[in-house]
N, C-alpha and C positions, 0 to 999 in steps of 0.2 A: 147860261151860265159862263159864257165867255165873258160876258159884261163883268160878272161877278169876279172872274179870275183877273181880268184885266183892273178892276177895283181894288181888287186884293193887291195886288203887285205894287199899285201905287200908293196902299196908306204901308205896305214894307220898306218902301223908298223913305217914304216921310219919319216912319220909325227908325230907320238907320240914320237918316240926317239928324233926328232928334237925338240919340244915342250920342252920334259922334259931336252933339252939341252939350252933351251932358244933361240931357232932360228926359231924364228917366220916366217919369210918370207921363209925358206925351206920348213916349215911344210905347211905353205899354197900353194905352189905349189906342192907339192905330194899330197894334199888333192884335191885340183883342178883335178888333174891329177886321183885321184883315183874317182872321179865324173862323169868324162868322159868316162872312162872304165868301170864302172859298180855302178850307182848312188846307194847309202846306205845312212840309217840314221846317221849312225855313223861318216860319213865323212862329211855330209852335218851339225850336230851339232857341229863337231868340228871346222869347218868354221866358223858357225855365231858365234859361244862363240870369236873365235879368232878376227873377225871383231868388234864384240861388245864391247870385252873389251880392244882390242889392245895391250894387253900383254901376256907374255906366264906367266903359274903358278910360283910361289916361287919369284918373283921378277927378272923379265927379264931386267928391266932397268929402267931409271928414270922417266916412265910413271907415273902418280902422279893421285889422285882422282879428282882433279879438272882440271887435262889436260894439267899444266903448266909444263915444264922443265925447267931448270937452263942452260943458255948459255952464251957462251963468257969466258973471265977469270975468274981470281979468286977473284970473289967477296966475300967477307968474312963478308958482313954487316949483321947485322942480320936480318933474315926474318920477315916482318909484317905481323902478325896474320890479316886476316880479321876479321870482326864482325860477328857476327852469324846471324844479319840478312841479310849479304853479301853472305851466302854461297848459292851456286845454286845448292845443293843437301841436301837429307835428310841425319838424323842421322842414319836410319837403311841402307840407301844406302851406307855411310860411311862403316859400317860395314860390309856389303855384300862384297863390294870390298876388303875391308882388310882380311875377309876369303878368297875370292877367291885367292889374290896374296900369302896366305900362303900354298896354295894346290900344292901340288906334281906333279898332271897331270891333264889331263882334265876329265877324269874320278872320280878322287877325288872333283872334282867342280860339277858334275852332281849326286855325291852321288852314283854310282853304280860299280858294278865288270868289270875288265875288257872284261869279256865274257861275259856282258850283251847282252841281246837280241836287235834290234832295236826297239821294242816297248816300253822296259824298257828305253832305251836311249831317245826315244821322249818322254815319258812321264815324265823323269826327266827334259829334257830340257825345256818341257814348265811349269813344276812346278818352275823351277829357273826363266822363263820368267814370271812368274805369270798369267797362265792361266789353266784352265782346260776346256776341251771338254764335254758338254752337251751328258750324256749317254755312256760316255766311261769308259770303265772296268778299274778300278781305280780311277777314278774321284769320290769318295765317298760322301755320306752327311757329312761327318766329313770334308773332304778337301773344300767342299762348306761354312760350317759353319765356316773355320778356315781364311776366309776373300774374297773367292773367288765368289763376290756377284753381282758383275756388269756384266749384260749381254751384248753380244757384238755379233755382226754378220759379218761373213769375206766378205770382199768387194764382189768376184766374185760370189760364191757359196750361200752366205747369211746362211752358215753355225754357228749357235750359240753355242757359249762359253763363259765362264764366266772369269773375272780378278779380280785383286784385285784394292784398291782405286788407287794406285800410277802408274796403266799400263798406261794410256794416256799419262803422264808426262815422262815416260821412253822410250815408245815404238813408232817409229814413221817412215816415210820413208822406205828404204830399208829392216831395219829390220822386222819392221811391217808387211811387205808383205811377207819376208821370213818366219816367225810365220805364217802368216795367210793360207799361202801356205803348211805348214805341217799339221795345222789343217784339210785344206780340203782333203790332201792327206790321212789322217788318215779316214776321213769322207768316204773318196768312196772305201778307202779298207775294213773297216768295213762293207758298204753295200756291196760289192763283196761276203765278208764271210760269210755273213747272207744270201744271195741268194744262195750262194754254199751250205751251211748245210742245209738249207731250200729245194732244190732238192734234194739232198741226201737222206733226210728224209722221202720226198715225195715217191722217188723209193724205200727207204725201206720199206714203206707201201704198197705199190704195190706189192712188191715183195712176203710181208709174207700174203698179201691177195691171191693172186693166188697160193701161195703154201698148204695154210691152206683151200683155199675156203671160205674167209670169204666175202660174196659178200659185207656186209655192211662197212667192211674196204676198200676195194676196192672202193666203190661207194665213200665214205669220201675223200680218197686219190687222185680220180680220179675229183673229184670238187673241190680239193684244199683247204682242210679245214686251212685255211692259221693262224687262231689264233693257232690251236692246234697244226701246226708245230712249230710256233715262240716261244711256251711255252718250246721247248726241244731245242730251237738253243740258 
């Protein structure tokens, strides 16, 4: 398993270098290989960003905000500017795409360091996507008041999370399913971690009770005083 992890990390490094060189297809192949070898949030986030925005950072090619490309011969006719009412995107969306195209790599898009943990990558990706998981460490009241006001539930496990006003217009289909899968994966992971911490806390209480002969502590630990345990988790 460790061999797979190391090989997956190597594939991610190759993919990151490919993205920096505007080789999106090569990056996608190595990211998919990394996920097959050893799934990680890092590779998943990079894959989803590549699929969502359709270009590498720092101007990969003629990908435009409206999704149009010039084809054919040397047409020198001046480009007609559509009226503001015909724009299929909002001003903030346009600014976001421009900012992303100026980034040197996908870590810069996410606003994290290259050695960021998987939890940091997941949180940053969801913030870019415009959602905060209810009760998530890092999903503060400040973030909620900053626009994450609409409550949604994931399709499968009905996990609550909060999004901004434009979320439903920008996220649908496969991208939405991938995002909700990430939300559910984190929810399950948090549950497992909390259960493990609660079990460790209970075993610690039982050990102290036996060592010091504290019958009251032993009884509380045996009966599973979960409210007390959760305060320490």
